[in-house]
N, C-alpha and C positions, 0 to 999 in steps of 0.2 A: 438599391434599384431593383425592381421586380425581375426575376428570372423567368425566362419563357418556360411555359408548361404545355405540354401536348394535350390534346383532347384524351378523355377516357377511352381507350381502344375499343371498349365494349359498346360505346355510344354511337351506333352506326346510323340511327335515325332519330331526329328530334323536330319537335314542333314548338315554335316560339311565336309570341305576338310580334315581335320586332326582329328582323334580321339586319345586322349592321355589317357592312363589308369594309375591312380595313381597320387596322388598329394603329393608325397614324394620328396626327393631330386632330383631324375631324372626327374619326371614329371614337377616340378616347373621350373627346369632349362631348360627343353626342350621347355616349352611354352615361356620362355623369349627368347631363341635363334629363335624359330619360328616366334615370334612376331617382333623381330629385323631384322631377314634376309629374312622373307618371309611375309612382312606386308599385303599382299592381300589375304593371306590364312585364311579361317575361321576355328576355332578349338574349342574343348570343352575338359576339363579334367574331367574324371569320377572317383570319389574317394568314395570307400565303407565306410570309416570311417566317422564320423562327423566333422572332421577338417583336415587340412593339416599336413604334417609332416612324414608320413609313420613310419619308425623305431623309430623315436623319439617321436612319438605319442603313439606307441604301448608299448613301454618299460617305465615302471614307477618305476622300482626298485630303491632303494636307491643308490645315487652315479652315476646314468647312465650318461655317458660321452662318447665322441669320442675315439677310439683308433688310430686315424689318425690325423695328425696335420691339424688345420683348414686353413692353407695357401694353402694346397693342396686339402683338402676335401671341403672347400669353393669353391664357384664359381669363376672362373678367372675374371669374370666381376664385381664382388662386393668385394671390399677390406675387409679382416678380421682384426679387431682392438683389439680383446681380446687375452686371453692366447692361445698358440698352441693347447693344449688339452682342449676342451670345455665341458661344461656340456650340457645335453640334452635341459634344458631350454634356454641356450645361443644359441644353434643351432636353436631351434625353433623361438627364437625372430629374429635371422638372417634371416631365411626363410620368416618370416612375413614381414620383411622389403622389401625383394625382391618382394613379392606379392603386398605390398602396393604401392611400388615406380613405379611399372610397370603395375598397374591396372589389375593384373592378376585374381583376386578374382571373377570378373564378368563372367569368363570363367569356373569356377570350380563349378561342380555339387556334393555336398556332399550327403552321404547316398545312394549312387547308386552302388549297387552290381551287377556285370556282371555275367549272368549265362551261356550265350552261345555267340560265335562269329562265324558268318557264312560268308564266301567269295562267291560271285556269279561272275563268269567271264561274263555271260550274262549281268549283270546289271553294272559290273565293281565297285563294291562296298562292303564293309563290313557292316553287319547288327548285331548289339549288342542287345540282349535280356537282359533288366536290371530290377531289383527289387529295388523299393525305400524302403529302410530298416526303414525309419521313418514313412511311410504311408502304406506300403504294396503294393502300386501301381505298376503295370507292365507297363514299358515304353520301348520305342525302339529308338536307335540312329543308323543312317546309316552315313558312312563316306568313303571317297576315299582311305584314308591311315590310317593304325593302328600303333600307336606308344606305344609299351608295356613297361611301366615305373614302374611296380608294384614290382620290386625287384625279389628276387629268394627265399624267404622263407615265410611259412605259418604264417600269423599274428595271427590267432585265438589261436593257442596253440604251445608250444614248443615240444621238444623231451625229453621224459623221459623213460629211459628203465624200464622194468619189472624186479624187484629183488624179490627173495624169501622172503616171510613174510612181504611184505609191508602193507598187509591188517591187520596185528596184531600190527603195530606200534601205539602206543598211542599218539604220538606227531603229528605235522603238517608237511605235505609235500608240498613244494611250488616250482613251476617253476618260475624263474625271469621274464618270458615273461607274466605271469599272476599273477603278485604280488599283494596280497590283500591290499587295503588301510587300513584296520584295523588290520593287522599283527602286534602283540606286540612281539618284540624281546628283550626288555630291561630285563637284567639280566638273559636271557635264555642260555642254552647250544646250540649252532648252529653248524651244520655240513653242509658245502657247498660242494657238489659233483661236482668236475671239476676243471680245472686248466687253462681255457682259459681267454679271456679278460673280460668276465662277472663276473667270479669269482674274479678276480683281481681287479675289479672295486667295486663290492659289498661289499667284506670282509672289506677293511679299512673304508667304509662308516658306517658301523654297529659295528665294533669290539669294540670301546670304551664303547659302551652301553650294550653290551652283557656280559653275564657272561664269556663266552669264545667262539671264533669261530675257528673251524678246517677246513682247506681246505683239503678235501680227494680227492686225485688224484691217477688214476690208472697209469698215466704216466705224466711226467712233461712237461712243456711248456718253451720256451725261453722267458724271460723278459728283457725289456730294461728299466732301471731305469735313469731318467734323469730330470733336473729341467723343470718345466712347464713355460718356458719363452724362448725367443729366442733373443740371445745376438745381432745378426745382426739387427733385427727388432727394438730393443731398441735403438741401436746406431743411425739407421736412423731417428728414431722420435726424438731423441735429437737434430739432426741437422735440424729439421723441414722439412724433405723431405715429399712431398705429400703421402698421404696413398696409392693412386693408384700405385705411383712408389715403395713405400715400399713393398706393397703386391706382385707385380710382382718380384722385386729383391730378396725377401725372398723366394717366392715360387720357383724361379729357383735355388737358392742355395740349398734348401731342396731337390729338385728332383735331383740335381747333387750328393749330398751326398748319397741319397738313392740308385741311380744307383751304386755308388762305393761300398756300403754295399752289395748290391745283387751280384756284380761281385766278392768281396772278399770272401763272403759266399760260393760261388761255387768253387773258387780257393784256398782259404785258410781258410777252415772251422775251424780248431782248433784255429787259431789266433782269429777269430770273437767270437768264444765260450768263449775264455779266456777274451776277452774284456768285454763281457756281465757279466761274473762272477765278474770282478772287481767292476762293479757298485753296484752288490749285496753285495759283502764283504765291500764295504765302508759304508755300513749302518749296516750289521749284524755282521761285525767283521771278521778278518782273521781267527778266530778259528772256525767260523761256517762252517760246511762242506756242501758245495753247491752240492756235487756230488749226493746224493740219491734223492733230492727233486727238482733240477733245471738243471738236465742234461737229456734232451730228447734223445730217441734213434736214432732220425732223425738229419740231419745237419741242421744248422741255415738257415732260409727261406724256408724249405721244407713245413712248415706251417707258418702262420703269426706271426710275433714278436708281443707280447703284450707290449705296452708302459706303463710304470708305473710312472705317473707324480709325480715329487718331491719324488719318492721312497716310496710312501704312504703304499703300501702293506707291505713293508720290515720294515717300521717304526713300523707297527702294530704288526709285529712278534717280533721286538726287545723289544718292550714295553711289551710283554708277553700277549697282548690281542687276539693274533691269533697264530696259529701254523700250520705245514704242515705235513700231513701223506701221505706217498706213499705206497699204498697198493691196494688190490681188496676187492670187497665186497662179503661176502660169503652168508649173508642174514640180513634182518631186524629182529630186535627183539622188544619186547614191549617198550623198553627203549632206543633204539638206533640201532647201526649197528654193526655186527659181521663181522670181517675182516678174510681173508684167512690165515692170520699169526696167527690167534687166539686171537688177541687183540679185544677189544670191545670199541666202542666210544658212550658215553652217549649222548643222544640228546633229546632236547624239540622240536627243529625245524630241518628239514632237507631241504636244498635248493638244488634242482636239477638243476645246472647250466651246464647241459649236452648237450646244443646245440639246434638247431632248425631243423624242417622238412622242407626240400627243396619243393618248389612249382613251378611246371612247368607252366609257362604261366598263373599264378594266379588261377590255378585250374579251368579254364574256359573251357567249351566244345567247341572245335574248330571243324569246318567242311569246306571243300574246295569243292565247287560245289556239295554239298549234301553227300560227303564221310567224315566220321569222320577222323580227323587228328590224326596220331600216330607221335608225334613230334620225337621220337627216330628213325624214318625212314629217317629223313632229314639230309642234311649236311649242315654245317654252312658256310656262306659267310662272312669272316672277323669277325666271332663271333658275327653277329648283325642280318644278314638276313638268310633265309633258303630255300634249294631247295624246289620247288613246292608250296611255300607259296608267293602269290602275295602281293605286297604293304604292308608288315609288317616288322617292326623292333622291336627287343627285346633288351633292355639295360641290359646288364650283366657286372657289373663293375670289377675292378681289385681286386685281392687278395694281392698282395705285394705292391701296390700303392693305393692311395685313390680312391674310388669309382668314385667320381665325375670327375676325370680326364678322365675317359672313357665315362661317360655321356656326358661331353662336347664335346669330339671328335665325338661321335656318332650324337650329335645334329647338329654339323656342316655338318656331312655327310649327314643327312637326308635333310637338307635345300638344300644343293647343288644338292641332287639327284632330289628333287621336281622341282628345277629350270631346271635341265637337261630334266626331263620328259616334262615340258611345252614347252621347246625349241624344242623337238622332235615330239610334239603333241601326246605323248603317254599317256594313262590313266592307264597302267598296266605295272609293272615291277616284274619280277620273276627270282631269281637266279637259275641257270640251269647248270648241269655238262656238259661241252664241250666234244667233241669226244676225244680230248687229255687227258681228266680227267677220262676216262672209266677205266683205269687200276690203277688208283691212290689208294695207301693204305689209308683205312678209320681207323681212331684212335679215342679213347675216347675223349669226349668234352674237358676234361682237362687230361693231362698226369699224371697218378697217381704217377709216379716216381718224378714228379716235384712239384706236390702239392697234398696233400691227407688228408685233414680234414674229419672227420666222416660224417658230413652232406652230403658231396659230394660223398664219396665212397658208402654211403647207397643208393644213388639215380642216380648213373651214368647211370644205365640202362634205366632211363627215358628221358635222354637228348640227343640231336642231336650228331651226329659224327662230327669230324673234319677231313680234308684232310691232307695229308702229304705235299701238295704243295700249294703255293699261288695261288689265293686268299682265299683258303679253310681252311687255318690254324687259330687256336684260340690261339694265343701265350701267352696271359696274359702279355704282355711286353709293358708297356707303352712307354718305350724309343725307341722301334722300330714303334709302332703304331703312335705316334706323327708325324712321318715323312711319314709313308706308307698310313695311311687312308686319310689324305688330298690330297695325290697325286694319290689316286686310279683311274685308268682308268675306267670310267664308261661305256666305249664302248669296253671292251676286249672281248666281247662274253659271259661272265659269267652272265651278267644281260640281260635278254631277255625282250624287250619292245614291247608292242602292243597298 
């Protein structure tokens, strides 16, 4: 795996054709595509942390793993050869191979935290004011095009609600995003607040060593229990099919199946719900009442389905190492949590798997020609560029499909756009509403009736709007984006060149 390397201390000012922010899954993938498709472009990747990995470097809680299959979460250009659901360590190793194989590390500047980003129309460039977190040095980078690949959540701290009495709790309160290396959970009574992918990942990783683990949820989540293997991939490997072919065939099959599930969830939600329950009952038994603890108030796929590889969470419950309580918190006590039902959960450790804080454009102070940018005043172009912001793309991945699918599509778009600008002799491109868009309805960045997790609803007011008409829609639909984004007309009047 590539080891983190700091920037040359003497390189205090640099200009590049493309500035990439973030060395996570999007930034590393973007750098690969840029290097392959636009080999004449100079670029740098600015990363605030001391190593690559993004999400997979930030999260170190026990059991950290993907909740998307690696055939689609992995890059389309690098075959995945491991289990479909991978550990954080396996994903970091995979990313490290991409960096090594393509000599990307020489372009990455670690410990570079961006404080502000300024666009100047007069200079036709972005200026980033950066602090070297390892030395305290202030440095500046300028670039023609800005590619925001930092994700959409705040890495330094997760989201923990304030509950009455937390100050009098004698145990430890831990958020998975800042998991202490020295936390001792052996033989302890642990309450994990939350019911999403993080809780479902963490609990089976620690349950066998704890006294007991209780998953305390206000409302249930839909879970998919399935083996952590892919029968088609195994068959293709038995036939000695090249890994590149296997990766692409399995990837297409998974995407086909996912499209069917999304469609069935919308048209026949009761059928999908019952199929999900069958997977749970197969482990917990037909006598287990899935109703109270595993039946969300929303239809399947209104929020992300959490994959349970090999059904490990349910095996922990079946073994008696873990249990589920569906209730609300009234207050913390000295020894645990009092619920609105009147029940009390004893706890030595409380883990708040309650989500993350959304970070808009990396919490960087943006300005356009000296005016502070209010991102919520903009309208998104295909969910990646924004009205009034020249020469910038933000990678915002999928909810229902793997993040990397959209990161790859956007990377192709950026490279095509850069070539198009060169062909036109343009140094500046700005998404702009046309006359025919003047009366278009403006909608939330994500339709809350379609997808409504807490981190998004808490922060929707900070995000851009989407339009009711193309190309201003942010559909979050890979199966339409895979056709429409590559075919997008770059001269339809919505992108203004200068």
